[in-house]
C-alpha positions as a Markdown table, in Angstrom:
| # | Residue | x | y | z |
|---|---|---|---|---|
| 1 | Met | 15.3 | -3.0 | 7.5 |
| 2 | Arg | 11.7 | -4.0 | 7.2 |
| 3 | Lys | 10.5 | -1.3 | 9.6 |
| 4 | Arg | 12.4 | 1.3 | 7.5 |
| 5 | Ile | 10.6 | 0.2 | 4.3 |
| 6 | Ile | 7.2 | 0.2 | 6.0 |
| 7 | Gly | 7.9 | 3.6 | 7.5 |
| 8 | Ala | 8.9 | 5.0 | 4.1 |
| 9 | Phe | 5.8 | 3.5 | 2.5 |
| 10 | Phe | 3.5 | 5.1 | 5.0 |
| 11 | Ser | 5.3 | 8.4 | 4.9 |
| 12 | Gly | 4.9 | 8.4 | 1.1 |
| 13 | Leu | 1.2 | 7.5 | 1.4 |
| 14 | Leu | 0.7 | 10.3 | 3.9 |
| 15 | Ile | 2.3 | 12.8 | 1.6 |
| 16 | Leu | 0.2 | 11.7 | -1.4 |
| 17 | Ala | -3.0 | 11.8 | 0.7 |
| 18 | Gly | -2.1 | 15.3 | 1.9 |
| 19 | Gly | -1.4 | 16.5 | -1.6 |
| 20 | Ser | -4.6 | 15.1 | -2.9 |
| 21 | Tyr | -6.5 | 16.8 | -0.1 |
| 22 | Leu | -4.9 | 20.1 | -0.8 |
| 23 | Ala | -5.5 | 19.8 | -4.6 |
| 24 | Gly | -9.1 | 18.9 | -4.0 |
| 25 | Cys | -9.8 | 22.1 | -2.1 |
| 26 | Ala | -7.7 | 24.7 | -3.7 |
| 27 | Thr | -8.3 | 27.4 | -1.1 |
| 28 | Ile | -8.3 | 27.7 | 2.7 |
| 29 | Glu | -12.0 | 28.5 | 2.5 |
| 30 | Gly | -12.6 | 25.3 | 0.6 |
| 31 | Ala | -10.6 | 23.3 | 3.2 |
| 32 | Gly | -12.7 | 24.9 | 6.0 |
| 33 | Lys | -15.9 | 23.9 | 4.3 |
| 34 | Asp | -14.6 | 20.3 | 3.8 |
| 35 | Leu | -13.7 | 20.0 | 7.5 |
| 36 | Lys | -17.0 | 21.4 | 8.5 |
| 37 | Lys | -18.9 | 18.9 | 6.4 |
| 38 | Ala | -16.7 | 16.1 | 7.9 |
| 39 | Gly | -17.5 | 17.3 | 11.4 |
| 40 | Glu | -21.2 | 17.4 | 10.6 |
| 41 | Ala | -21.1 | 13.9 | 9.3 |
| 42 | Ile | -19.4 | 12.6 | 12.4 |
| 43 | Ser | -22.0 | 14.5 | 14.6 |
| 44 | Asp | -24.9 | 13.0 | 12.6 |
| 45 | Ala | -23.4 | 9.5 | 12.8 |
| 46 | Ala | -23.0 | 9.8 | 16.6 |
| 47 | Arg | -26.5 | 11.1 | 17.0 |
| 48 | Asp | -27.9 | 8.2 | 15.0 |
| 49 | Ala | -25.9 | 5.7 | 16.9 |
| 50 | Ser | -27.2 | 7.0 | 20.3 |
| 51 | Asn | -30.8 | 6.6 | 19.2 |
């Protein structure tokens, strides 16, 4: 019973997060730009960590 409640909670949270993401970038082009920025930030952080 507890696993079921936790699973439903996380499923709902995932749906809300996905909806917020899609609402934030209303177009596919906007989503691509957001993903590119995230990738660049990860690359920069990895580069800084290796120095």
